[in-house]
C-alpha positions as a Markdown table, in Angstrom:
| # | Residue | x | y | z |
|---|---|---|---|---|
| 1 | Unk | 87.1 | 114.2 | 146.8 |
| 2 | Unk | 84.1 | 112.0 | 147.3 |
| 3 | Unk | 83.2 | 112.2 | 150.9 |
| 4 | Unk | 79.8 | 110.6 | 151.0 |
| 5 | Unk | 79.0 | 109.1 | 154.4 |
| 6 | Unk | 76.8 | 106.1 | 154.9 |
| 7 | Unk | 75.2 | 106.6 | 158.3 |
| 8 | Unk | 75.2 | 103.6 | 160.6 |
| 9 | Unk | 73.4 | 104.0 | 163.9 |
| 10 | Unk | 74.3 | 102.0 | 167.0 |
| 11 | Unk | 71.0 | 102.4 | 168.7 |
| 12 | Unk | 68.5 | 99.6 | 168.3 |
| 13 | Unk | 65.4 | 101.4 | 169.5 |
| 14 | Unk | 62.6 | 100.0 | 167.3 |
| 15 | Unk | 61.0 | 96.6 | 167.0 |
| 16 | Unk | 62.7 | 94.9 | 164.1 |
| 17 | Unk | 65.6 | 97.4 | 164.2 |
| 18 | Unk | 68.2 | 94.7 | 164.5 |
| 19 | Unk | 67.2 | 93.0 | 161.3 |
| 20 | Unk | 66.8 | 96.3 | 159.6 |
| 21 | Unk | 70.3 | 97.4 | 160.8 |
| 22 | Unk | 71.8 | 94.1 | 159.5 |
| 23 | Unk | 70.3 | 94.7 | 156.1 |
| 24 | Unk | 71.6 | 98.2 | 156.0 |
| 25 | Unk | 75.1 | 97.1 | 156.9 |
| 26 | Unk | 74.8 | 94.4 | 154.2 |
| 27 | Unk | 73.7 | 96.9 | 151.6 |
| 28 | Unk | 76.7 | 99.1 | 152.5 |
| 29 | Unk | 79.0 | 96.2 | 152.1 |
| 30 | Unk | 77.5 | 95.2 | 148.8 |
| 31 | Unk | 77.9 | 98.8 | 147.5 |
| 32 | Unk | 81.6 | 98.8 | 148.6 |
| 33 | Unk | 82.1 | 95.6 | 146.7 |
| 34 | Unk | 80.5 | 97.0 | 143.5 |
| 35 | Unk | 77.4 | 94.8 | 143.7 |
| 36 | Unk | 75.2 | 97.9 | 143.2 |
| 37 | Unk | 72.0 | 96.2 | 142.0 |
| 38 | Unk | 71.9 | 93.9 | 145.1 |
| 39 | Unk | 72.7 | 96.9 | 147.4 |
| 40 | Unk | 70.0 | 99.0 | 145.8 |
| 41 | Unk | 67.4 | 96.3 | 146.4 |
| 42 | Unk | 68.3 | 96.2 | 150.1 |
| 43 | Unk | 68.3 | 100.0 | 150.4 |
| 44 | Unk | 64.9 | 100.2 | 148.8 |
| 45 | Unk | 63.5 | 97.5 | 151.1 |
| 46 | Unk | 64.9 | 99.2 | 154.1 |
| 47 | Unk | 63.4 | 102.5 | 153.1 |
| 48 | Unk | 60.0 | 100.9 | 152.4 |
| 49 | Unk | 60.1 | 99.3 | 155.9 |
| 50 | Unk | 61.1 | 102.6 | 157.5 |
| 51 | Unk | 58.2 | 104.4 | 155.8 |
| 52 | Unk | 55.7 | 101.6 | 156.7 |
| 53 | Unk | 56.8 | 101.9 | 160.4 |
| 54 | Unk | 55.7 | 105.5 | 160.4 |
| 55 | Unk | 58.8 | 106.6 | 162.3 |
| 56 | Unk | 60.2 | 109.9 | 161.2 |
| 57 | Unk | 63.5 | 109.9 | 163.0 |
| 58 | Unk | 66.8 | 108.0 | 162.7 |
| 59 | Unk | 65.5 | 104.9 | 160.9 |
| 60 | Unk | 63.9 | 106.8 | 158.1 |
| 61 | Unk | 66.6 | 109.4 | 157.8 |
| 62 | Unk | 69.4 | 106.8 | 157.7 |
| 63 | Unk | 67.5 | 104.8 | 155.0 |
| 64 | Unk | 67.0 | 108.0 | 152.9 |
| 65 | Unk | 70.7 | 109.1 | 153.3 |
| 66 | Unk | 72.1 | 105.7 | 152.4 |
| 67 | Unk | 69.9 | 105.2 | 149.4 |
| 68 | Unk | 70.9 | 108.7 | 148.2 |
| 69 | Unk | 74.6 | 108.0 | 148.8 |
| 70 | Unk | 74.1 | 104.8 | 146.7 |
| 71 | Unk | 72.6 | 106.7 | 143.9 |
| 72 | Unk | 75.4 | 109.3 | 144.1 |
| 73 | Unk | 78.1 | 106.6 | 143.8 |
| 74 | Unk | 76.2 | 105.1 | 140.9 |
| 75 | Unk | 76.1 | 108.6 | 139.2 |
| 76 | Unk | 72.3 | 109.0 | 139.4 |
| 77 | Unk | 72.5 | 112.5 | 140.9 |
| 78 | Unk | 68.9 | 113.3 | 140.0 |
| 79 | Unk | 67.7 | 110.4 | 142.2 |
| 80 | Unk | 70.1 | 111.3 | 145.0 |
| 81 | Unk | 69.1 | 114.9 | 145.6 |
| 82 | Unk | 65.4 | 114.5 | 146.6 |
| 83 | Unk | 66.4 | 111.7 | 148.9 |
| 84 | Unk | 69.1 | 113.8 | 150.6 |
| 85 | Unk | 66.5 | 116.6 | 151.0 |
| 86 | Unk | 64.0 | 114.2 | 152.6 |
| 87 | Unk | 66.8 | 112.8 | 154.9 |
| 88 | Unk | 67.5 | 116.3 | 156.1 |
| 89 | Unk | 63.9 | 116.8 | 157.1 |
| 90 | Unk | 63.8 | 113.3 | 158.8 |
| 91 | Unk | 66.9 | 114.1 | 160.8 |
| 92 | Unk | 65.4 | 117.4 | 161.9 |
| 93 | Unk | 62.1 | 115.7 | 162.8 |
| 94 | Unk | 64.1 | 113.2 | 164.9 |
| 95 | Unk | 64.8 | 115.7 | 167.6 |
| 96 | Unk | 67.8 | 116.3 | 169.8 |
| 97 | Unk | 70.9 | 114.1 | 169.6 |
| 98 | Unk | 70.9 | 113.7 | 165.9 |
| 99 | Unk | 72.8 | 116.9 | 165.0 |
| 100 | Unk | 75.9 | 115.1 | 163.9 |
| 101 | Unk | 74.0 | 112.8 | 161.6 |
| 102 | Unk | 72.1 | 115.8 | 160.2 |
| 103 | Unk | 75.4 | 117.5 | 159.5 |
| 104 | Unk | 76.8 | 114.4 | 157.8 |
| 105 | Unk | 73.8 | 114.4 | 155.4 |
| 106 | Unk | 74.2 | 118.1 | 154.9 |
| 107 | Unk | 77.8 | 117.4 | 153.8 |
| 108 | Unk | 76.6 | 114.6 | 151.5 |
| 109 | Unk | 74.2 | 116.9 | 149.8 |
| 110 | Unk | 76.8 | 119.6 | 149.6 |
| 111 | Unk | 79.2 | 117.2 | 147.9 |
| 112 | Unk | 76.5 | 116.4 | 145.4 |
| 113 | Unk | 75.9 | 120.1 | 144.7 |
| 114 | Unk | 79.6 | 120.6 | 144.3 |
| 115 | Unk | 79.7 | 117.7 | 141.8 |
| 116 | Unk | 76.9 | 119.4 | 139.9 |
| 117 | Unk | 78.7 | 122.8 | 139.9 |
| 118 | Unk | 76.2 | 124.3 | 142.3 |
| 119 | Unk | 78.9 | 125.8 | 144.4 |
| 120 | Unk | 76.9 | 128.5 | 146.3 |
| 121 | Unk | 74.5 | 125.9 | 147.5 |
| 122 | Unk | 77.3 | 123.5 | 148.5 |
| 123 | Unk | 79.1 | 126.3 | 150.4 |
| 124 | Unk | 76.0 | 127.1 | 152.4 |
| 125 | Unk | 75.5 | 123.5 | 153.4 |
| 126 | Unk | 79.1 | 122.9 | 154.3 |
| 127 | Unk | 79.2 | 126.1 | 156.4 |
| 128 | Unk | 75.9 | 125.2 | 158.2 |
| 129 | Unk | 77.3 | 121.7 | 158.9 |
| 130 | Unk | 80.5 | 123.0 | 160.6 |
| 131 | Unk | 79.0 | 124.1 | 163.9 |
| 132 | Unk | 77.1 | 120.8 | 164.2 |
| 133 | Unk | 80.2 | 118.8 | 163.8 |
| 134 | Unk | 82.6 | 120.7 | 166.1 |
| 135 | Unk | 85.2 | 119.6 | 166.9 |
| 136 | Unk | 85.0 | 116.9 | 164.1 |
| 137 | Unk | 85.2 | 119.4 | 161.2 |
| 138 | Unk | 88.3 | 118.2 | 159.3 |
| 139 | Unk | 86.4 | 116.6 | 156.4 |
| 140 | Unk | 83.9 | 119.5 | 156.0 |
| 141 | Unk | 86.7 | 122.1 | 156.1 |
| 142 | Unk | 88.6 | 120.1 | 153.4 |
| 143 | Unk | 85.4 | 120.2 | 151.3 |
| 144 | Unk | 85.0 | 123.9 | 151.8 |
| 145 | Unk | 88.7 | 124.4 | 150.9 |
| 146 | Unk | 88.1 | 122.6 | 147.6 |
| 147 | Unk | 85.4 | 125.1 | 146.7 |
| 148 | Unk | 88.0 | 127.9 | 146.7 |
């Protein structure tokens, strides 16, 4: 089961955030429509903008997660893994209130590890995500069940 989550935040806390958010939503739509090259260009632009802004929280983490999810869907697992790892660090650096988003990225990375046959690493991530998602743990529990 592919359960990669594209993270979409509702908060528009940064200057230019509204335009950035529109581009992120557009990239997500293009990916769903199979227009992967166009989606990738938007994801890369959004990541570059987030990195230029110097922000280390939601904006950067969401950019990293969604680009990683794009690569996962396109089968480029080697490109996805380091982006998911960076996204985890960015969610952690963002402070309180981002635990659910952190857990969703943990689940995405765990799904990648499961796809690669790295089951022990996947299990650790799924298990660590569970307490962060309570009571919304159905998807993670299903992914854990598939490991066994």
